C-alpha positions as CSV (number, residue, x, y, z in Angstrom):
1,M,32.9,75.2,134.1
2,S,30.5,72.5,134.1
3,H,30.9,69.0,134.4
4,D,27.6,68.1,132.1
5,P,29.6,66.5,128.4
6,L,26.9,68.4,126.8
7,S,27.9,72.0,127.8
8,D,31.5,71.0,128.2
9,T,30.9,70.3,123.9
10,L,29.5,73.9,123.5
11,F,31.9,75.3,125.5
12,A,34.6,74.3,123.4
13,L,32.7,74.7,120.3
14,A,31.9,78.0,120.6
15,D,34.9,80.1,120.2
16,P,35.8,80.4,116.6
17,T,39.9,80.2,117.0
18,R,38.8,76.3,119.2
19,R,36.7,75.5,116.1
20,A,39.5,76.1,113.2
21,I,41.4,73.7,115.0
22,L,38.8,70.9,115.1
23,A,38.9,72.3,111.5
24,R,43.1,71.3,111.0
25,L,42.1,68.5,113.0
26,S,39.6,67.3,111.0
27,K,42.5,66.9,108.5
28,G,45.2,63.9,110.8
29,E,47.0,64.6,113.6
30,A,48.9,67.9,114.0
31,T,51.2,69.3,117.1
32,V,50.9,72.1,118.3
33,N,53.4,74.2,116.5
34,E,51.1,72.7,113.6
35,L,47.7,74.7,114.7
36,A,49.6,77.6,116.0
37,A,51.0,78.8,112.3
38,P,47.7,80.1,111.1
39,F,46.4,81.8,114.3
40,D,48.3,85.4,115.0
41,I,48.4,84.4,118.8
42,S,51.1,83.3,120.9
43,L,51.6,79.5,121.8
44,P,50.9,79.6,125.4
45,A,47.3,81.0,123.8
46,V,46.9,78.3,121.5
47,S,48.2,76.0,124.6
48,K,45.6,77.1,126.2
49,H,42.3,76.5,123.5
50,L,43.5,72.3,123.3
51,K,43.3,72.7,126.8
52,V,39.5,73.4,126.3
53,L,39.1,71.4,123.8
54,E,41.4,68.6,125.5
55,R,38.9,68.7,128.4
56,A,35.9,68.3,126.4
57,R,37.2,65.5,124.9
58,L,37.2,66.9,121.5
59,I,40.7,66.2,121.4
60,S,43.4,63.7,122.8
61,R,46.7,64.2,122.6
62,G,49.7,61.1,122.2
63,R,53.5,60.7,122.9
64,T,56.1,59.5,120.9
65,A,59.7,60.6,121.6
66,Q,59.6,64.1,122.1
67,W,56.6,64.2,119.4
68,R,53.0,65.0,121.2
69,P,50.6,64.7,118.5
70,C,47.2,66.6,119.0
71,R,43.7,64.5,117.4
72,L,40.5,64.9,116.9
73,E,38.3,62.3,119.3
74,P,34.6,63.1,117.3
75,E,33.1,61.5,119.8
76,P,31.3,64.2,121.5
77,L,30.2,65.5,118.3
78,K,27.5,62.8,118.2
79,A,26.4,64.7,121.3
80,V,26.3,67.4,120.0
81,D,24.1,66.1,116.6
82,G,21.9,63.7,118.5
83,W,20.7,67.4,121.0
84,L,20.3,68.6,117.8
85,G,18.4,66.5,115.8
86,D,15.4,67.3,117.4
87,Y,15.6,71.3,116.6
88,R,16.3,69.6,113.2
89,T,12.9,68.5,112.9
90,L,11.3,71.7,114.3
91,W,13.0,73.6,111.9
92,E,12.2,70.3,108.8
93,H,7.7,70.7,109.7
94,R,8.5,74.6,109.8
95,L,10.6,74.4,106.4
96,D,7.3,72.0,104.7
97,R,4.3,74.3,106.2
98,L,6.0,77.2,104.4
99,E,6.8,75.0,101.3
100,D,3.3,74.4,101.7
101,Y,1.8,78.3,102.3
102,L,4.2,79.4,98.7
103,A,2.6,76.9,97.1
104,T,-0.9,78.4,97.9
105,L,0.4,81.6,97.3
106,Q,1.8,80.7,93.9
107,A,-1.6,78.5,92.8
108,D,-3.9,82.1,94.2
109,H,-1.7,83.8,92.3
110,D,-1.5,81.5,88.8
111,H,-5.6,81.1,89.2
112,Q,-6.1,84.8,89.4
113,E,-4.1,85.0,86.5
114,D,-5.9,82.8,84.4
115,K,-8.8,84.5,85.6
116,N,-7.7,88.2,84.3
117,D,-6.6,86.5,81.2
């Protein structure tokens, strides 16, 4: 695994089970058993997913007596959002150009129909 935090975050987000775990944690803290409930996988498998999420610093685990709640740590997601921002700008520019092109096609079509009437 990389020591690059962005790579670690993207690796953690690449798995749909881990994304589902993060989605659940976005609603509040949960125990491993609560996180495992919707999945048809073993508790050790869920624990492995949690370790990947912890390594990426996407979650943290507290300790209250015997209870070890997991909680979402959204800070690494800001780095992903920032990295995607450059690509978002690129796609917005491309979509703006497409919109202009389609408007030109529509205007040409409307002009052609006016000539035929």
